[in-house]
Each structure stands twice: as C-alpha cells, then as structure tokens.
N, C-alpha and C positions, 0 to 999 in steps of 0.2 A: 477523508484524507486525500490530499492532492496526489495525482498520478506520479509526479516527479519523485516523491519520497520512495517509491518502489525501487528506483535506481540506487539510492543510497543504502537502503536496507537489504535488498535482495540481490540485485544484479551484480553489484560489486563483488560479492562473495561467490555467487553462482558461477560467473565467468572464470573465476580463479580456482574452481573446483574445491571450494571450502565448504565445510559443514555450516549450515545456517542455524544458529541457535534461536529458538523461539520459546518465550516463556509460556508456561501453562500447557494446555492441551493442543493449542493451535486451532481450536474450533470456535474461537471468539469471532463474532461477526463484526465487520466494519464496512463503511462505505468507501469506495474509491471513486473520486469525482474528477471528471475531465473538465478542464477549463471551458471547453466548447459548450458543454451542457450548462455549466454554472453561468457563463456569460449570456447564453440564450435566455435563461430564466430571468436574470437581472434585466435584460433588455425588454422582455415582455412586461415586466412589472413597471419599468419606467415609461414605456410606450403606452401603457394603459393605466394612467393614474387614478381614474375614477374607479376602475375595477379593483385595482390593487390597494387602494387607500384603506387603511384600518386593518389590513390583513398581515399576518406573519407567515413568512415562507421559509421552510428549511431549504437552504441553498445547498443541496446534496444530490448525488446520483440516486436513481430509483432502484438500484440493485445493491445487494449486500454480497460480500464474499468472506469466507473464513480467512484467517491469517495464513493457515496452511495452504488454502486454495490459492491465495495470492502468490505465495512462494512458488507453487506448482505452475501457475500461469506464467510467471516470470521465467522459470526454467524452460517452459515450452517455447516462449517467445525467443529465448536465447538459443534454443536447440542444445541445451546442456543438461547433464544429469543433475539431480537434486538430492542432497543428503540433509534432511531436517533433523535437528537434535532438540527435543523438548527438554525443558528444565524448570525446576521450581526455584524462583528467585530467592526465596527464603532459605532453601537448602544450600544453594551455592553462595549465598551471602552477598548478592548484588541487587541493587535497586533496579527493578525492571524498567522504570522510567528512564534511567540513565543508559541502560544497555539496549533498550528497544523502544522506538518512538511511538508505537501503537499502544493503546490502553490494553491492559491485561484482563479485559472483560469485554462483553459485547458493547459496542459503541456504534449504534445504528440509528439514523433518523430517516424519515421518509418525506418526500416532497408532495404529499397528498394535496395540500392546499394549492400549491402551484399548478398541479394537474387539474384540480376541480375549478379553481377560480380563474386561472389564466389560460387553461387549455395547454399547458406546457407538456412536452414529451421529450424524453431522452433520445438523442440521436447517435449516441456513441456505442461502441462495442468493445468491452474491456480486453478480450484476447487480441483483437486487431489493434487496439490502441497501444497495447504493450509491445507488439511487434514494431510499431512505428517508433515507440519510445526507445526500444532496443537499437534500432537503426541509428537514431540520433546519438545514442550512447556510444556506439561504435565510431560514428563520424567524428565525435568529439575527442576520440582517443582515450577515453576514460578506462577502457578495458585494458590498456597497456600501462596506464599510470601506476606508479609505485603507491601502494596503499598500506596503511597500518590498521591492524585489527586488534588493538590492545585489549579492549573489553571483551570482544568475542573470544580472543585467545585465553583470557583469564577464566571465562565461563567454561570453555571447552576443556581447559586443563583441569579445572575443579571436577569435571565430570569424567575425567580420564579418557577423553576422546582424542584420538591421534590428530595432530595438527599437520597440515601440509607443509612440506619443506620449501 
C-alpha cells in the first residue's frame, strides 16, 4: 500500500479527533511501501538486465504492519490521541471495501527475490516517513480543510459511537 493512503485513511480523522473505524480485529498485516524503496528496486532491476531477466520481483516494502499498528504510528507522527473503533462490516451493513481501502485480511508480500537476486535493501523507516508525511500534510493545509466523513459517520452511528460535533 502506498504511504500517501495513510493520509486519507488515518490522518484526516486523527487530526480532527475523530474515532477511526477499522473493520475486523485490526490485526490484519499489510505492507506500507515508500516510493523511495520501490523506485530503488525498479532502478536496480533496470540497471541489471542480465541479473533481473526472467525473475519476478514483488515491488513492496520488506516490513509488514498491522492496520491498528499503522493507525497508531500515524497518531504518533501527528502527536494526537487515537480512538480506534473496530467493527464487523456484516453486522453494520457496510461493504468494507467501500468504507476502508485496505483488505480486511492479511495482505502481505515480501521482496525476497529482489534481496537475493538484486541485493536490494530497504532504506526507509516507517515511523520517520510518517512524520515527514505529516509535515507535508500540514504544509498543504489539509488539516484545516473542511472534510465529510459520511461513511465513517454511518458506521459509527450504527455502532452507537458518539460523533464529534
């Protein structure tokens, strides 16, 4: 999953002190990939055509994080409190795919071939990358922009969770 999605999914609600609805347990593993890592892997493959030819590389980060863990890291980067509300999409009557852009199951790949064949290594640090992303978020003024949380509000209302005024 691209790092920029974290802004849309987590930061927007976190900075507004809103509950963050997450389907399932929140323990689902996912990859968060920084473009710097992905581009370095692609560059290594292109620059080494003989070595990379005939190989398949998972163009992903080499670290997984739980969905809850990602929300917690975003809140830490923003210096804001976090209120996660887990829900069962079937119980609340919402399609998790529409309400939440991550898969509601483990979705993790590993870049083993890129490491072994190309000698690729990740150079990014997710908590630090999120701090950088949050600074960009603030500079863009998105933290002050008027936002609608229609689907989140419907989910939270169905769970009888108090909505911020």
